C-alpha positions in Angstrom: 29.4 -2.4 6.6 25.9 -1.7 8.0 24.9 -3.1 11.4 21.6 -4.9 11.7 20.0 -5.1 15.2 17.6 -7.9 15.9 15.6 -8.7 19.0 15.9 -12.1 20.6 12.5 -13.0 19.2 13.7 -12.2 15.7 16.9 -14.2 16.1 14.8 -17.2 17.2 12.4 -16.7 14.3 15.4 -16.6 11.9 16.8 -19.9 13.4 13.3 -21.5 13.0 13.2 -20.5 9.4 16.7 -21.9 8.7 15.7 -25.1 10.5 12.5 -25.5 8.5 13.8 -24.6 5.1 16.9 -26.8 4.9 17.3 -26.5 1.2 17.8 -22.8 1.4 21.5 -21.9 1.4 21.4 -18.1 1.6 19.2 -15.7 3.6 18.9 -12.0 3.1 17.7 -9.7 5.8 16.0 -6.5 4.7 15.1 -3.6 6.9 12.7 -0.8 5.9 10.6 2.0 7.5 7.6 1.7 5.2 5.2 1.6 8.1 6.3 5.0 9.4 6.1 3.7 13.0 9.0 1.3 13.4 11.4 -0.8 11.4 10.1 -3.7 9.3 12.3 -6.7 9.0 11.9 -9.3 6.3 13.9 -12.4 5.5 14.2 -13.4 1.9 15.4 -16.7 0.4 15.0 -19.2 -2.4 12.9 -22.2 -1.6 12.9 -23.6 -5.1 16.3 -24.0 -6.8 15.0 -23.7 -10.3 13.5 -20.3 -9.6 14.7 -17.5 -12.0 13.6 -14.7 -9.6 16.0 -13.1 -7.1 13.9 -14.6 -4.2 10.8 -16.7 -4.2 10.0 -16.6 -0.4 9.7 -13.6 1.9 9.0 -13.9 5.7 8.2 -10.9 7.8 9.9 -11.1 11.2 9.0 -7.6 12.4 8.8 -7.5 16.2 5.9 -5.1 16.9 6.6 -5.2 20.6 9.5 -2.8 20.1 7.3 -0.1 18.5 
């Protein structure tokens, strides 16, 4: 199992997303180093139940203050 480390700001953003999008049941957190500077963190989820894609919504919660 891989560990994911989030800042307090990111945890609060994640809680806000979950509170605003009450129809979403599952959230996937992805981390990448595409910027070359620090870790980018995105949250993906389905906002529309009829969607045939893997995810239809992506929110970037990268905390640039840690770079």
